[in-house]
C-alpha positions, -999 to +999 in steps of 0.1 A: +675-358+348+657-355+381+632-383+391+601-377+412+579-405+426+541-399+429+519-424+447+484-430+432+461-452+453+423-451+455+426-457+492+440-422+497+407-403+496+403-366+504+367-357+495+342-359+466+350-336+437+326-306+440+314-298+405+312-261+417+350-260+419+349-253+381+332-220+383+339-187+367+329-150+370+310-125+349+312-089+361+301-057+345+338-048+340+354-037+308+342-060+279+332-089+301+295-084+293+293-058+264+310-072+233+319-102+255+289-125+262+264-099+249+266-082+215+233-079+197+249-066+165+273-096+162+266-120+133+264-149+158+240-132+182+208-150+191+174-134+197+185-122+231+217-106+218+240-133+232+271-142+212+266-179+203+303-182+193+312-173+229+285-195+243+300-225+225+334-218+240+319-214+275+304-248+271+336-263+259+354-247+289+332-267+311+323-241+337+296-252+361+287-221+381+290-183+374+294-155+400+275-124+389+274-093+387+306-086+406+331-081+420+338-044+428+310-035+405+283-049+428+292-025+457+275+004+438+250-015+417+213-010+418+200-043+405+166-030+396+182-007+370+187-037+348+152-051+347+121-042+327+119-026+293+154-017+281+143+017+268+132+027+303+164+016+321+187+044+335+223+050+325+246+052+355+282+059+363+300+029+377+325+042+403+343+008+407+357+008+371+352+045+362+329+035+334+293+041+321+268+013+327+240+015+301+220-013+318+210-029+285+221-062+301+208-070+335+196-097+358+169-113+335+193-112+305+220-128+326+196-156+338+185-164+303+222-166+292+230-188+322+202-212+312+216-214+277+251-220+291+237-246+315+255-231+345+244-225+381+245-190+395+262-174+425+244-140+428+261-112+447+242-086+466+253-050+472+263-045+508+285-015+499+259+012+493+229-008+503+216-029+532+192-057+542+160-044+525+177-044+491+191-079+496+156-091+504+142-073+473+165-091+449+159-124+466+122-119+464+124-110+427+145-141+419+131-168+442+095-162+451+070-178+427+043-151+426+019-130+446+043-102+457+052-070+440+087-081+430+079-117+421+050-105+399+074-079+383+097-108+373+067-126+357+058-094+338+094-092+326+091-127+311+102-152+337+070-170+349+090-194+371+113-183+399+150-186+392+156-206+424+191-192+430+205-209+461+241-195+462+244-159+473+275-137+481+270-111+509+289-083+492+324-083+479+359-076+494+345-054+521+379-049+537+393-033+506+399+005+508+391+005+470+356-009+477+326+014+477+313+012+513+343-006+528+338-013+565+355-026+595+353-064+601+330-059+631+307-035+612+305-057+581+301-089+601+271-075+619+255-062+587+261-096+570+246-114+599+214-093+597+212-098+559+218-136+562+191-141+589+166-121+569+174-139+536+170-173+553+136-161+567+125-153+531+140-185+515+155-211+539+172-229+509+198-202+504+235-209+509+254-178+519+290-167+513+304-141+537+333-119+527+367-130+538+397-107+535+405-095+499+438-115+500+464-130+522+486-099+515+461-076+532+470-063+567+435-074+577+441-110+567+434-134+596+419-110+620+393-100+595+382-137+590+381-143+627+361-112+635+336-116+607+330-152+616+325-143+652+295-124+640+282-147+612+293-183+620+258-196+626+243-176+597+265-185+567+278-216+549+310-202+532+337-176+536+352-162+505+389-162+495+404-142+466+440-146+452+457-134+420+493-143+409+517-129+384+553-133+374+573-104+388+609-092+381+615-122+358+612-146+387+596-175+368+607-200+395+586-183+422+557-178+398+555-215+389+553-222+427+522-199+432+501-229+444+523-230+475+509-197+484+473-208+476+479-239+498+490-216+527+460-192+521+435-221+522+451-237+552+451-204+571+415-197+564+405-232+575+425-229+607+410-195+615+374-207+607+378-238+628+392-218+657+360-197+657+340-229+656+358-243+686+352-212+706+315-213+698+314-250+707+300-257+672+303-289+652+296-269+620+324-265+595+325-233+574+334-241+538+355-219+515+343-202+484+374-194+464+353-171+442+381-151+426+414-166+415+436-164+384+468-150+370+465-112+368+492-086+359+478-057+378+507-034+372+503-035+334+486-008+314+454-028+305+446-029+342+445+009+346+409+021+345+398+054+328+400+086+348+389+122+349+360+131+327+363+099+306+335+075+315+334+051+285+310+022+280+328-012+282+364+000+278+391-026+272+401-033+308+422-060+324+427-077+290+458-097+299+472-119+271+483-152+287+514-172+281+521-209+283+537-203+317+505-186+329+485-216+318+508-240+337+503-219+368+465-219+363+467-257+361+487-258+393+462-236+411+435-261+401+456-288+417+456-268+449+419-263+448+413-300+442+437-310+470+416-289+494+383-302+482+373-312+517+369-275+525+369-256+492+335-265+477+331-235+454+356-217+432+354-192+404+381-184+379+380-147+375+369-139+349+352-155+319+355-133+288+380-106+279+388-093+314+416-116+328+398-144+310+403-177+292+381-164+263+388-133+242+366-116+216+369-089+190+339-065+189+320-076+159+347-102+151+363-134+163+365-153+196+393-175+206+408-195+235+437-182+256+464-205+269+447-208+303+416-222+287+432-256+281+442-269+316+409-255+330+388-273+304+405-306+307+405-306+345+368-296+346+360-324+321+380-352+338+383-345+375+354-367+386+344-388+416+367-385+446+399-365+450+429-386+460+460-375+477+490-379+454+521-377+477+552-365+459+586-377+469+616-362+451+638-332+447+628-296+450+642-262+442+646-229+461+625-198+453+629-162+464+592-159+474+584-193+489+616-209+499+621-246+491+593-261+470+587-294+452+598-297+416+566-315+407+531-310+421+503-335+417+467-345+426+445-373+413+407-381+411+390-415+412+358-421+392+348-455+406+316-457+385+337-457+354+367-473+370+390-445+359+417-424+376+429-390+363+463-377+375+471-340+371+507-329+372+529-298+370+566-298+363+581-266+377+615-272+363+628-245+339+660-263+329+649-296+315+626-325+316+617-343+348+610-380+351+578-388+370+572-423+382+536-429+392+535-458+416+501-475+414+482-489+444+470-525+444+436-517+429+452-501+399+477-528+390+476-536+353+459-503+345+459-491+309+463-456+296+431-440+283+447-406+274+479-387+283+482-350+274+507-323+283+507-285+277+541-269+272+562-251+247+599-245+240+589-209+245+570-206+278+560-170+269+541-180+237+507-162+236+476-172+216+462-146+192+432-144+170+454-152+140+472-180+158+450-194+186+461-230+182+499-227+179+503-245+213+477-271+222+476-300+246+497-327+230+495-365+235+524-384+249+530-421+258+540-430+293+559-462+298+536-488+315+544-517+338+520-536+361+528-514+390+541-481+376+537-455+349+568-435+339+569-403+319+593-375+311+576-341+315+591-312+296+601-281+315+573-256+325+546-282+318+511-291+329+500-327+322+470-350+326+471-388+325+438-408+325+440-445+333+414-472+336+415-504+355+397-537+355 
């Protein structure tokens, strides 16, 4: 059995844990909204038509912030279609997902749902088919108390108090040729700068996310970030990053190492952003909003949108069914995000319900947790305080995609108020267990185990279903404890969490 050493010491601080790292994403895509969070005919629906069974799972998942309403959808969306009396709202064709949008769920319904879910909001504005005036209109509707046409319209529509949304995305994936209104980096950067300046004049509290490249695989990656930030550096607070991962060609070893690519992506965006800052002689640091990330099998049939004359309402789209291995990768991507918490201050698992999501529903029926639900919920619940480096020393293995990678990945968090440390681990071995020895810093000597859980299965391709949602759950294990070390054997293809308290 291979042995890996991991150092855990409260002296090795990275940055405070941003609670907005545990965000998610609701887009008008497939069944994400209709028969997802919103289904007035469902037996669990509340007075606003929201599925309370889904709402309970959202709260259990522990998401803290939601990005809305897209995604590709936002680049053709007219937000005012979704306000006012439902019977007066227009029906539109959504070009992004080749679907029909009935607009029976819109901005006000979403904000009531977000209040019930107790989540903050990242609101995206359409800079695909629209421009600065429309960005100002939605900001006025949401954030101005009263006395203007749009703020008074919000009050007439039932929201007397302003929504006070501070986080705003300036469009979505504007370098993507699939995006309605895609632009060059220079053109988009100048438009985003104009929108940002105007939005800050209307509400100085706003924090703004400018679009980075749609992924590190894009030919525009790097040069896009540099050019856009040359135009917007003084106007925005975040630059976005998007990444999706999938097992391809049966290469489980590379898939389990996906966080290596996420590390590279983040480090590259940070380096590019800081280069622009240096050239501008600015002490300001641009943060990263990793506002789309997940496992997504884009080449599978559920990811193919309708075509031709077929424009259905809420078709089943992107409804991946996740395996235990997928969950282990999601847990490892969370480790990467935490490890970079000094610069990644906002992140959104894409998405929340049905479409590439941790929660699945049946129209008119059941709701259940996918495998990826579990590492996300536990990390969101227990990653508190300050992120700690957790250096790993031990053997690795060779992957086709990423070369040599560590066999085990790790990060830790330190909650000094409660005198507790949480360690998050991934064993990428496929062949057998790996022994992990956690070497405790002086402050942690004599620590006791509060809880130790691992998520794994003899079948890494097990999938949760409505009939068997709980066949594989996080299971307790018992690390061996001495005054200076914890020792544990992690099963292959495994995510784990160990919580320890100290005197």
